[in-house]
C-alpha positions as CSV (number, residue, x, y, z in Angstrom):
1,M,9.7,4.1,-10.5
2,R,7.9,3.2,-7.4
3,F,4.4,1.7,-7.4
4,M,2.1,0.9,-4.5
5,I,-0.1,-2.2,-4.9
6,M,-3.0,-1.6,-2.6
7,V,-5.4,-4.3,-1.5
8,R,-8.9,-3.0,-1.2
9,A,-10.7,-3.7,2.0
10,N,-13.8,-5.9,2.2
11,A,-16.1,-7.1,5.0
12,L,-13.5,-9.8,6.0
13,S,-10.6,-7.4,6.3
14,E,-12.8,-4.9,8.2
15,S,-14.0,-7.6,10.7
16,G,-10.6,-7.7,12.4
17,E,-10.5,-11.5,12.2
18,T,-7.4,-12.9,10.6
19,P,-8.3,-15.4,7.9
20,D,-7.6,-19.1,8.6
21,D,-6.3,-19.9,5.1
22,P,-2.7,-21.3,5.1
23,E,-2.8,-21.7,1.3
24,M,-3.5,-17.9,0.8
25,F,-0.6,-17.0,3.2
26,A,1.7,-19.4,1.4
27,E,0.8,-17.9,-2.0
28,M,1.3,-14.4,-0.7
29,A,4.6,-15.3,0.9
30,S,5.8,-16.9,-2.4
31,Y,4.8,-13.8,-4.3
32,H,6.7,-11.5,-1.9
33,E,9.7,-13.8,-1.9
34,A,9.7,-13.5,-5.7
35,L,9.6,-9.7,-5.5
36,A,12.5,-9.7,-3.0
37,K,14.5,-12.1,-5.1
38,A,14.0,-9.8,-8.1
39,G,15.2,-6.9,-6.0
40,V,12.0,-4.8,-6.5
41,L,10.3,-5.2,-3.0
42,L,10.6,-2.1,-0.9
43,D,7.9,-2.8,1.8
44,A,4.7,-4.7,2.4
45,S,2.2,-5.1,5.2
46,G,-1.4,-5.6,6.0
47,L,-3.4,-2.9,7.8
48,Q,-5.6,-3.3,10.9
49,P,-9.3,-2.6,10.3
50,S,-10.6,1.0,10.1
51,S,-12.3,0.5,13.5
52,R,-8.8,0.7,15.0
53,G,-7.8,3.8,13.0
54,F,-8.7,7.4,12.6
55,R,-8.7,10.1,10.0
56,V,-7.6,13.7,10.2
57,R,-10.0,16.0,8.4
58,Y,-9.1,19.6,7.5
59,R,-11.7,22.3,7.3
60,D,-10.4,25.8,6.7
61,G,-6.9,24.4,7.3
62,K,-7.8,23.2,10.8
63,P,-7.5,19.5,11.7
64,T,-10.3,17.5,13.3
65,I,-9.8,13.8,14.4
66,V,-12.5,11.3,13.3
67,D,-12.3,7.8,14.8
68,G,-13.1,4.7,12.7
69,P,-14.8,2.5,11.7
70,F,-15.5,4.0,8.3
71,T,-18.6,2.9,6.5
72,E,-17.4,3.0,2.8
73,T,-15.4,-0.3,2.8
74,K,-14.8,-0.1,-0.9
75,E,-12.7,3.0,-0.3
76,L,-10.5,1.5,2.4
77,I,-7.2,-0.2,2.0
78,A,-6.5,-3.6,3.8
79,G,-2.8,-3.8,2.9
80,Y,-0.1,-2.7,0.5
81,T,3.1,-3.8,-1.3
82,L,5.5,-1.1,-2.4
83,I,7.8,-2.0,-5.3
84,Q,10.5,-0.2,-7.3
85,V,10.6,-1.2,-11.0
86,R,12.0,0.2,-14.3
87,S,8.6,0.8,-16.0
88,R,4.9,0.9,-15.7
89,D,4.8,-2.3,-17.8
90,E,7.0,-4.1,-15.3
91,A,4.7,-2.9,-12.5
92,L,1.7,-4.2,-14.5
93,E,3.4,-7.6,-14.8
94,W,4.0,-7.9,-11.1
95,A,0.4,-6.8,-10.4
96,R,-0.9,-9.6,-12.7
97,R,1.0,-12.1,-10.5
98,F,-0.4,-10.8,-7.2
99,P,-2.3,-13.6,-5.5
100,A,-6.1,-13.3,-4.7
101,P,-5.8,-11.1,-1.6
102,F,-8.5,-12.9,0.3
103,G,-7.9,-16.4,-1.1
104,K,-10.5,-18.4,-3.0
105,H,-13.1,-17.8,-0.3
106,D,-13.8,-14.1,-0.8
107,D,-13.7,-11.5,-3.6
108,G,-10.8,-9.1,-3.7
109,E,-9.4,-6.2,-5.6
110,I,-6.1,-4.5,-5.9
111,E,-5.2,-1.0,-7.1
112,V,-1.8,0.0,-8.4
113,R,-0.6,3.6,-8.3
114,Q,2.7,5.2,-9.1
115,L,4.3,7.3,-6.4
116,Y,5.5,10.8,-7.2
117,E,9.3,11.3,-7.2
118,L,10.9,14.6,-6.1
119,E,12.0,15.1,-9.7
120,D,8.3,15.3,-10.7
121,F,8.0,18.7,-9.0
122,A,9.3,22.1,-9.9
123,P,12.4,23.0,-7.9
124,C,11.6,25.1,-4.8
125,E,12.8,25.4,-1.2
126,G,10.3,22.9,0.2
127,I,11.3,20.2,-2.4
128,E,15.0,20.8,-1.6
129,R,14.2,20.2,2.1
130,F,12.5,16.9,1.2
131,R,15.5,16.0,-0.9
132,K,17.8,16.6,2.0
133,L,15.6,14.6,4.3
134,E,15.7,11.7,1.8
135,E,19.5,11.9,1.6
136,E,19.8,11.9,5.4
137,R,17.4,8.9,5.7
138,K,19.4,6.9,3.2
139,A,22.7,7.7,5.0
140,S,21.4,6.5,8.4
């Protein structure tokens, strides 16, 4: 089971300034080292502020590009950690250990969501194509 731990954005993460907090970075590094040692870490990274991003909106199936920044900070993601564990309970235990994402100086929040697996969908031609892509990616 794969889960994504998402760090919710706040004014600090949206400012584009990197925090000057060696203790926070040390705690985050220790946490991710523990995930790696346990063999559950798949990926992790921080995200640039929304002012450097864009969205693609679809109206009647047609895409339109909307440049950031985006005003609803509470709906934005500042970073993520992707883990693969045996159960929801195991994901919950790792999430409980996640350090305060912005240190002791700023409030923070994480959200944890399970990823869909191809087995969660009814078989069809499109799902089989995704399965083939996944196999090819793993082989390379």
